[in-house]
N, CA, C and O of each residue as an XYZ file, in Angstrom:
88
protein
N     104.858     97.667    151.717
C     103.793     97.537    152.719
C     103.204     96.123    152.659
O     102.824     95.547    153.678
N     103.140     95.591    151.457
C     102.571     94.252    151.318
C     103.384     93.232    152.117
O     102.833     92.402    152.841
N     104.703     93.317    151.965
C     105.575     92.368    152.669
C     105.445     92.564    154.181
O     105.432     91.601    154.947
N     105.349     93.821    154.590
C     105.270     94.101    156.020
C     104.002     93.476    156.592
O     104.040     92.830    157.639
N     102.894     93.669    155.910
C     101.625     93.109    156.381
C     101.715     91.588    156.425
O     101.242     90.952    157.367
N     102.323     91.023    155.405
C     102.433     89.562    155.325
C     103.263     89.055    156.510
O     102.871     88.120    157.207
N     104.413     89.690    156.717
C     105.292     89.274    157.812
C     104.595     89.436    159.142
O     104.688     88.557    159.999
N     103.901     90.538    159.331
C     103.231     90.790    160.598
C     102.240     89.669    160.896
O     102.129     89.206    162.031
N     101.529     89.246    159.869
C     100.512     88.207    160.051
C     101.189     86.889    160.447
O     100.703     86.156    161.308
N     102.320     86.612    159.798
C     103.027     85.359    160.069
C     103.888     85.484    161.333
O     103.843     84.621    162.210
N     104.662     86.551    161.414
C     105.558     86.761    162.560
C     105.329     88.145    163.158
O     105.371     89.147    162.443
N     105.090     88.204    164.447
C     104.848     89.491    165.104
C     106.124     90.327    165.188
O     106.064     91.554    165.273
N     107.267     89.663    165.163
C     108.546     90.383    165.275
C     109.058     90.775    163.896
O     108.990     89.969    162.968
N     109.575     92.005    163.737
C     110.106     92.465    162.449
C     111.366     91.679    162.074
O     111.584     91.393    160.897
N     112.179     91.334    163.040
C     113.414     90.576    162.786
C     113.061     89.216    162.163
O     113.613     88.821    161.136
N     112.134     88.520    162.810
C     111.736     87.194    162.298
C     111.098     87.344    160.931
O     111.344     86.541    160.031
N     110.272     88.380    160.775
C     109.604     88.615    159.490
C     110.649     88.779    158.402
O     110.493     88.260    157.297
N     111.706     89.498    158.714
C     112.761     89.755    157.717
C     113.396     88.417    157.322
O     113.577     88.128    156.139
N     113.726     87.619    158.321
C     114.374     86.337    158.043
C     113.417     85.421    157.276
O     113.805     84.791    156.292
N     112.179     85.354    157.729
C     111.197     84.473    157.083
C     110.903     84.953    155.668
O     110.823     84.154    154.735
N     110.741     86.277    155.517
C     110.459     86.816    154.192
C     111.594     86.503    153.228
O     111.356     86.167    152.067
N     112.830     86.615    153.711
C     113.968     86.347    152.843
C     113.960     84.867    152.491
O     114.834     84.401    151.761
């Protein structure tokens, strides 16, 4: 959940969040 919240804040798209998080 932490990563999801972080990605959401940075990137609204889950795909981008996944790439950025990685």
